[in-house]
C-alpha positions in Angstrom: 150.0 168.2 131.6 152.0 170.1 128.4 151.7 174.0 129.0 149.6 175.8 126.9 150.0 179.2 128.5 153.6 179.6 130.2 154.5 182.7 132.2 158.1 182.8 133.3 159.5 185.5 135.4 157.6 188.3 134.5 157.9 192.0 136.2 155.8 194.7 135.9 156.4 198.0 137.1 154.8 201.1 137.9 157.0 204.2 138.7 158.3 202.6 141.9 155.9 200.4 142.4 156.6 196.6 141.6 153.3 194.9 140.4 154.6 191.9 139.8 158.1 190.7 140.8 159.7 187.7 138.7 156.5 185.3 138.7 156.3 182.1 136.9 153.2 180.1 136.6 151.3 178.2 133.7 148.0 176.8 132.7 147.8 173.6 130.3 145.5 172.2 128.2 141.5 171.9 129.3 142.8 172.5 132.7 141.1 175.0 135.5 143.3 176.6 137.3 143.0 179.6 139.9 144.7 182.0 141.0 144.2 183.9 144.0 145.5 186.5 146.3 144.9 189.4 148.5 144.2 192.6 147.1 147.4 194.4 145.2 148.9 190.9 144.6 149.0 191.6 140.6 146.2 189.3 139.6 144.6 191.4 137.2 148.1 193.3 136.2 149.2 189.6 135.2 146.1 189.4 133.4 147.1 192.6 131.3 149.8 191.4 130.8 149.1 188.0 129.5 146.8 190.0 126.9 149.6 192.7 126.1 147.3 195.7 127.5 150.6 196.2 129.6 154.2 194.9 128.1 156.2 193.4 130.8 159.1 195.2 131.9 161.5 191.5 131.7 160.2 188.2 131.3 158.6 185.6 128.9 155.2 185.3 127.8 154.5 181.9 125.3 150.9 180.3 124.2 151.2 177.5 122.4 155.3 177.0 122.5 155.4 180.5 121.0 156.1 184.1 121.8 153.3 186.5 123.2 155.7 189.5 123.4 155.6 190.5 119.7 151.4 189.7 119.3 149.3 193.1 119.4 146.4 193.7 122.0 144.0 193.4 118.9 145.4 190.2 117.7 145.5 188.2 121.3 141.9 186.8 120.2 143.2 185.5 117.3 145.9 183.1 119.2 143.4 181.3 121.1 143.3 183.8 124.2 139.9 185.3 125.7 139.3 187.3 128.6 136.4 189.3 130.8 136.9 191.9 132.9 136.0 192.7 136.8 133.7 195.7 135.9 131.0 194.4 132.9 130.9 196.8 130.2 128.1 195.8 127.4 126.5 198.0 124.4 123.3 198.8 126.8 121.6 199.8 123.8 122.3 196.5 121.4 120.6 193.0 122.0 122.4 190.5 123.7 122.8 188.3 120.7 124.7 192.1 119.2 126.9 191.9 122.5 128.0 188.4 121.9 128.6 188.7 118.5 130.9 191.9 119.0 133.4 189.0 120.5 133.1 186.5 117.0 131.9 185.0 114.4 130.5 181.8 116.7 128.2 184.3 118.9 125.0 182.2 119.0 127.1 178.9 119.8 128.3 181.2 122.6 124.8 181.8 123.5 123.7 178.8 123.5 126.6 177.2 126.3 125.8 180.0 128.6 122.4 179.4 128.4 121.1 182.5 127.0 119.7 181.6 123.7 116.3 182.5 125.0 117.3 186.0 126.0 119.1 186.9 122.7 116.8 189.4 121.4 116.4 191.5 125.1 118.6 194.7 125.6 121.5 194.6 127.4 120.2 197.1 129.6 117.2 195.8 130.7 119.2 192.4 132.6 120.5 191.9 136.1 123.6 191.6 137.3 124.5 187.8 136.9 122.9 187.3 133.5 125.1 190.5 132.5 128.2 188.5 133.2 127.2 185.8 131.4 127.0 187.8 128.3 130.0 189.3 128.8 131.5 185.3 129.4 129.6 184.3 125.9 131.0 187.5 124.3 134.5 185.7 125.5 133.7 182.5 123.8 132.4 183.8 120.9 136.0 183.8 119.1 136.1 179.8 120.0 139.1 180.4 122.3 141.9 177.7 123.4 141.8 179.6 126.8 139.8 182.0 128.9 140.8 184.3 131.0 138.0 185.0 133.9 138.6 187.7 136.4 136.6 187.9 139.4 133.6 186.2 137.6 131.7 185.8 140.9 131.8 189.4 141.8 128.8 190.5 143.3 126.7 187.2 142.7 124.7 185.4 145.8 125.3 181.7 146.5 122.9 180.5 144.6 124.7 181.9 141.2 128.1 181.2 142.4 127.0 177.7 142.6 125.9 177.8 138.9 128.9 179.6 137.7 131.3 176.7 138.9 128.8 174.5 137.2 129.2 176.5 134.1 132.9 176.8 134.3 133.4 172.7 134.5 131.3 172.9 131.5 133.8 174.9 129.5 136.1 172.6 130.1 134.4 169.4 129.3 132.1 170.3 126.6 134.6 172.9 124.8 137.7 171.2 125.7 138.5 174.8 127.1 141.5 175.8 129.4 140.5 178.4 132.5 142.5 180.9 134.4 140.6 181.9 136.9 141.2 185.1 139.2 138.9 185.2 142.3 138.5 186.0 145.8 135.6 183.7 146.5 137.6 180.6 147.9 135.0 178.2 147.8 134.6 179.0 144.4 137.8 178.5 143.2 139.3 175.8 145.6 135.7 174.0 144.3 136.5 174.1 140.1 140.1 174.5 139.8 142.9 171.3 139.4 145.7 173.4 140.6 145.9 177.3 142.0 148.7 179.6 142.1 149.0 182.0 144.8 150.1 185.7 144.6 151.4 187.9 147.3 152.7 191.6 146.6 153.4 190.5 142.9 155.4 187.5 143.6 153.9 183.9 143.6 154.4 182.1 147.1 153.1 179.1 146.2 151.2 176.6 143.4 149.6 173.2 144.0 146.4 171.3 144.3 143.7 173.2 146.1 144.2 171.0 149.1 147.9 171.7 148.7 147.2 175.7 148.2 144.9 175.2 151.5 147.2 174.3 153.7 150.2 176.0 152.8 151.7 178.0 155.9 152.8 180.9 153.6 149.2 180.8 152.0 147.6 180.5 155.5 149.5 184.1 156.6 149.6 186.2 153.1 145.5 185.2 152.2 143.5 182.5 154.0 144.1 183.5 157.6 143.2 186.7 156.9 139.7 185.8 156.6 140.2 183.6 159.7 
């Protein structure tokens, strides 16, 4: 599978703290890729580097074969990369449709994809948590990206909501021909939807492979999965 997003030997430090230490990983066209690891492993930092909120200290970033290093943060969406954040930030005095249209011209199409068209006229302030997360996802999809980066999309969701989220992530790939890179602590979600999984620990990639390969990797069991056993 041809790589759409390529991260090569990327490092990022904050003073004396090494958040990313020579990380290399990739995501292919129309592929769902999980990114897991303990708290502080560097997952969100990696997202922030890819979306140019942070500048890497070293390494290379490529999207569709072209470097991202000279692309400013405000032009990342135009390159075909969209993302969500751990903490949902909506404009509470605006409607669902207005919030989504902030993300791009295809807002109404995005509302249909995530199943929010019937709520388009509702004020964002009146929405429950799981619906607010879907609004944020629709806003990310409104630019018709080629890849969407989901940062802990299952946070705060109950079991049934997580199941619906898993179905939605699969639909993004099949209906929109979209690549998805998802950071998540909910292991059943990641292992259930991902084609491949990358694992970070203390800023380093310690494993990559299919969900089955990663689940049985001794380094992963010790660093992450084993901690929940």
